C-alpha positions as CSV (number, residue, x, y, z in Angstrom):
1,M,0.0,0.0,0.1
2,R,2.8,2.3,0.6
3,A,4.4,1.6,-2.6
4,L,1.2,2.5,-4.2
5,L,0.6,5.9,-2.1
6,A,4.2,6.9,-2.9
7,E,3.5,5.9,-7.1
8,A,0.9,8.2,-6.9
9,G,2.8,11.0,-5.2
10,R,1.2,10.7,-1.8
11,T,3.3,10.7,1.2
12,P,2.4,7.5,3.1
13,G,0.7,8.3,6.6
14,A,-0.7,11.5,5.4
15,R,-4.1,12.3,5.8
16,T,-6.1,12.2,2.1
17,T,-9.8,12.2,1.3
18,A,-10.8,9.5,-1.3
19,R,-12.6,10.1,-4.3
20,G,-14.0,7.5,-6.4
21,E,-15.3,7.5,-9.9
22,Q,-19.1,8.3,-9.9
23,P,-20.9,6.6,-12.6
24,S,-23.2,8.5,-14.8
25,T,-26.8,7.7,-14.7
26,E,-26.6,8.1,-18.3
27,V,-23.9,5.4,-19.0
28,A,-25.6,2.7,-21.4
29,T,-22.6,0.6,-22.6
30,P,-21.8,-2.2,-20.2
31,E,-18.3,-3.4,-19.1
32,T,-16.5,-5.3,-22.2
33,Y,-13.7,-7.8,-22.3
34,L,-11.2,-8.3,-24.9
35,G,-10.3,-11.9,-24.1
36,A,-12.1,-15.1,-26.0
37,A,-13.5,-16.3,-22.7
38,R,-15.9,-13.5,-22.2
39,A,-16.0,-11.3,-25.2
40,E,-19.5,-10.2,-26.4
41,R,-20.8,-7.6,-28.8
42,W,-18.2,-8.0,-31.3
43,L,-18.5,-7.6,-35.0
44,P,-17.9,-9.2,-37.6
45,V,-16.4,-11.5,-35.3
46,A,-15.7,-12.2,-31.5
47,P,-12.1,-12.4,-30.7
48,T,-10.8,-16.3,-30.7
49,P,-7.9,-17.7,-29.3
50,G,-4.8,-17.6,-31.3
51,T,-3.0,-15.0,-33.6
52,R,-5.0,-14.1,-36.7
53,T,-6.0,-11.2,-39.1
54,Y,-9.6,-9.8,-38.1
55,P,-11.5,-8.1,-41.0
56,A,-12.4,-4.8,-40.6
57,H,-16.3,-4.5,-39.8
58,R,-18.2,-2.4,-42.5
59,G,-20.5,0.3,-41.8
60,A,-21.5,1.8,-38.7
61,L,-21.5,-0.6,-35.4
62,P,-24.7,-0.6,-33.4
63,L,-24.6,1.3,-29.9
64,S,-22.5,-0.8,-27.2
65,H,-20.4,-3.1,-30.0
66,F,-17.0,-3.3,-30.8
67,S,-14.9,-4.6,-33.6
68,L,-10.9,-5.8,-33.9
69,S,-9.5,-5.4,-37.2
70,G,-5.9,-6.1,-38.3
71,R,-3.6,-8.9,-36.6
72,W,-4.1,-9.7,-33.1
73,A,-3.2,-12.4,-30.8
74,V,-6.0,-13.5,-28.6
75,D,-6.2,-15.6,-25.3
76,D,-8.8,-15.9,-22.7
77,E,-8.1,-12.9,-20.9
78,S,-6.6,-10.3,-23.4
79,A,-5.9,-9.6,-27.1
80,V,-2.5,-8.1,-28.0
81,A,-1.9,-6.2,-31.2
82,A,0.3,-8.4,-33.3
83,G,1.3,-5.9,-35.7
84,P,1.1,-2.2,-37.4
85,G,-2.6,-1.6,-38.3
86,A,-4.2,-3.2,-35.5
87,R,-7.4,-1.5,-34.4
88,I,-10.1,-1.5,-31.8
89,D,-13.3,0.3,-32.7
90,A,-16.5,0.9,-30.9
91,R,-19.9,2.5,-30.7
92,V,-20.4,3.7,-27.1
93,Q,-22.6,5.8,-24.7
94,A,-20.5,7.2,-21.9
95,A,-18.7,10.3,-20.6
96,K,-15.9,8.3,-19.6
97,V,-13.9,5.3,-21.1
98,F,-11.2,3.5,-19.4
99,L,-9.4,0.5,-20.7
100,V,-6.9,-2.0,-18.8
101,L,-3.8,-2.0,-21.0
102,S,-0.3,-3.6,-20.6
103,S,2.8,-3.4,-22.9
104,R,4.9,-6.5,-23.6
105,G,8.3,-6.3,-21.6
106,D,7.0,-3.1,-19.8
107,R,8.3,-1.1,-22.7
108,P,6.9,2.1,-23.5
109,R,4.3,1.9,-26.1
110,R,1.6,4.3,-27.9
111,V,-2.5,4.2,-28.3
112,T,-3.9,6.7,-30.2
113,V,-7.2,7.4,-29.3
114,K,-10.4,8.9,-31.6
115,V,-13.5,10.3,-30.9
116,D,-16.1,10.5,-33.9
117,G,-13.1,10.2,-36.1
118,R,-11.0,13.4,-34.7
119,P,-7.7,12.6,-32.9
120,L,-8.3,13.1,-29.0
121,R,-5.1,12.2,-27.5
122,T,-1.9,9.5,-27.4
123,V,-1.9,7.3,-24.3
124,T,1.6,6.0,-23.3
125,V,1.4,2.5,-21.9
126,T,4.1,1.3,-19.6
127,R,2.5,-1.4,-17.4
128,Q,-0.7,-3.3,-17.1
129,R,-3.0,-1.0,-15.4
130,L,-6.4,1.0,-15.9
131,Y,-5.8,4.0,-18.2
132,P,-8.3,6.6,-18.9
133,L,-8.9,7.0,-22.5
134,V,-12.0,9.6,-23.0
135,A,-13.3,12.2,-20.4
136,L,-16.2,14.1,-21.9
137,P,-18.6,17.0,-19.7
138,R,-21.4,14.4,-20.1
139,A,-22.4,11.1,-21.6
140,R,-23.3,10.8,-25.3
141,Q,-23.2,8.4,-28.0
142,F,-19.8,8.6,-30.0
143,S,-17.5,6.2,-32.1
144,L,-14.2,5.3,-30.8
145,E,-11.3,4.2,-32.6
146,L,-7.9,3.1,-30.8
147,G,-4.8,2.3,-32.8
148,P,-2.3,0.7,-30.7
149,E,1.3,-0.1,-31.3
150,A,2.3,-4.0,-31.8
151,G,2.9,-5.3,-28.3
152,V,0.1,-3.5,-26.5
153,G,-2.4,-5.9,-24.7
154,A,-6.1,-5.2,-23.9
155,F,-8.1,-6.5,-21.3
156,A,-11.5,-5.0,-20.4
157,F,-13.2,-1.6,-21.1
158,T,-15.4,0.2,-18.6
159,F,-17.5,3.3,-18.9
160,G,-18.7,6.1,-16.7
C-alpha cells in the first residue's frame, strides 16, 4: 500500500480524502472484455484464441458493439496487437472510457485515441493498469477508435 501511495505522489501516513469515480446515470455501454473467454458484442467476429488477422467491420457499429481489425494475438483474458494496423473500433454511450492495457516487457508503447473520427489524445502504456482514454463533460453516444502499437495488450473496457 505504501508503494502504491508513493507511486501516486502521496505521502504514506498523510491524511487524504478518497474520491471514487462516480458513474453517470446516462451510461448505456456495459463493461466489455477483449479476451476470448468473455468477449461479447464483437462484430463481424468475436475474438478467438490464437493469432489471426481480423477483418474490419463494414458500416456503422450498433450501440455498445466493438470490432477488432488487423492482426491480434488473443487468449482467454486479453488481445495483444500483433502488427501494424491493429485497431479497436466501438460505438459507445458514456462520458468516460477506461481500458486495462499492458505493454509487453513494460516497454513504453502508444495507443492513439479518436472520438468521432477526430484525434483526441495519445496514451503511453508502460505497464498493466487501468488507463483513462476519454473524459467528456457529459455522457453521449460516440464512435471510439483505438490504434495500438504492436505489443500493446488490452483486457477490459469500463465506462463512466
